[in-house]
N, C-alpha and C positions, 0 to 999 in steps of 0.2 A: 525571471523565474518562471520555473513552467510545473504544473501537478501532475501528478503519476501517478491512477490508483491502478494496483495489479486484483484481479478479479478471475486469477486462472486458474486457482485449486481446486479439490474435488470435491469438498467437504469431509471429507472421512475421519474427521473427528468426531461431528456430530451427525452421525448417520446412525440411524433411520432419519434423522428431522432431515435432511438432505435429499432425501429419495426424491421428494417432489420437487423440491427448486432447492438453486444454492441459499447458505447460508446471508450471503450477501443483501438477500431481498425477502429474508424475515423481518419482521417487522417488530419493532422497538418504538415503545410507545407508537405514536404515529405515523409513521415512517419508516421505511426499509432502512437495514445497518449502513448500506453505500451511503447514503444522504445524509449521516452526520460527516461524513471525511471530506464531501462535496463543499458540505456545509462548509469545512473548518480549512480546505483550501480557498476558498472565495472570500470568507474572514479572511484569510492571510493578503488579501490583493493577487490573488492569480484567477487568471478566469481562460487562461489556456490548459487543460487538461486533456487527459490522455488516460483511458480506461485499456489496458490490457486484458483481454480475457480469451476465452474459448471463440469460437465463431459463434454458437450455441447460446454461449452467457451474452457473446454482443446483440446477438438478434432480440434477445430478452430485453437489454438494456435501452436500445433504442423502440422498442415497444413502449418500457416501461416511460422513455424520456418523452414519445412522440407529441404528446400537448404541452412538455413543458421545454419554457426559457432557457431551462440546463441545456439542452441540445446544442443550442449555437455553439457552447464554450467546450463540448466537446470532442473529442478523436476518437477513435476505436481502433485497436490494434491488435489482429487475430491473432493468438497462439494457438495451431494445431493440438489436440487432445494428446497427441504421441509425442509432440514437441516440452511439453509441459515436464522439469524436470525440478525446479521445485524455484526459491527467490529470486535466483543471478539469472537464470533463465528468459524468466518473466522480464526481469530489470531491463535483459540487453533487447528484447522483443521493444523497448521504448526507445531505442538509441537514435535512430532516424528523428522521431518524432521532437526530441529533446536537444539533437544538436549540440550545438556548445555552449547553452543553457547549465545554469543548474537547475536540480527540482528539488518539488517537497514530494517525498515518497508516503504512501501508505498502504497498506495493507488495506483491500474492499472489506473483509472478512472481521476487520480489530474498531472495535466502539472508542471513539475520544469524544466525549460530551465536554466540552469548551463555553460554558455558560459564560463567561467574562468575555471572548474572543479574544483573549490578551495571551493566553499559552502558545500556541502555535505562532503567534504575529512575535512575543518576546524569542522565540527558537530563532526567527527568520531573521530577527535584526541582530542576536548572537551568531550563526551564520554569516551575517554580512561584512561584522565588525570581524571575526578570526578568519573568518575562508578558508578553514576548512568544515570539511563534513561530520557532520552531526548527525546523532540518535539520542534516544531517549531511554532511561529503564527504569523497571517497576519492581517492587519487591513483590514473591510468588512463595509459598513453600515447594515448589518443585517445579524449577524450568525447563524440565526436560517434554514435555509438550509446547517448546514453543522455541523459541530464537535465543540466543547468549552469549555472552562473551567467555570466547577462552585465551586469556590475553592478549593478540592485536586484531583475532578473529573473530568474528560472527558465527557460532553454529547453531545450524536449523536443525530441531529435533534432536538435539544429542542426549547421549548416553549418562552423561557426569550426571549423579546422585545430589549432587555438594551443590551445585548452583543454587543460588536463590534469586536472583538479578533476569528479570525476562526481560528484552525486546519487544516490547509491544507492539509494532509493526507500523513507525513511523519514522521518517529519516529526510534528512537535507545533503543531498550528495549534487559533488561539482560535477560538470560531465564527465572528468579522467577517469571515474568510476569503470564506465567500461573497458576503457585499456587494462584496469585490474579483473575483470571478470574472461573478459579475452584469454586472462592465466590462470584461470582455473581448472 
């Protein structure tokens, strides 16, 4: 299994805080947000990790990781700013990296803290037992600012005010997800 972190968004929901630097680099306690998801992937036993970001974002990542042992685990894939259209286009950018492998996907700006290092391992085991793609949901007052399920589909930043369960930005996919993205 491989890991993918998407970090190609524009940070519009957190503007003006994202004017100076992207939200994935904002410090939460003692490290940038993105480090939490890297830690989760490594705790899952995943050390082949791709970061999909804009060229500028990836330059900042490489600078951030320049003196880190983490750099040896990372592959960077550029997504031109004009090409950024949402989650699906960013996932598609990782297709060559992923190949035929399954992959765990974290949205780079979502914070997941797994103090037990077991939650994501449990989800990986569930994926391996069932052999189907999966995600998790969390209860929220209003899911419109996030992604949510509408029947069999995940809607990104939809308009339905009745949705109360958000998809917080973690998924495990089989590589066949790319064939579905091609149909969008």
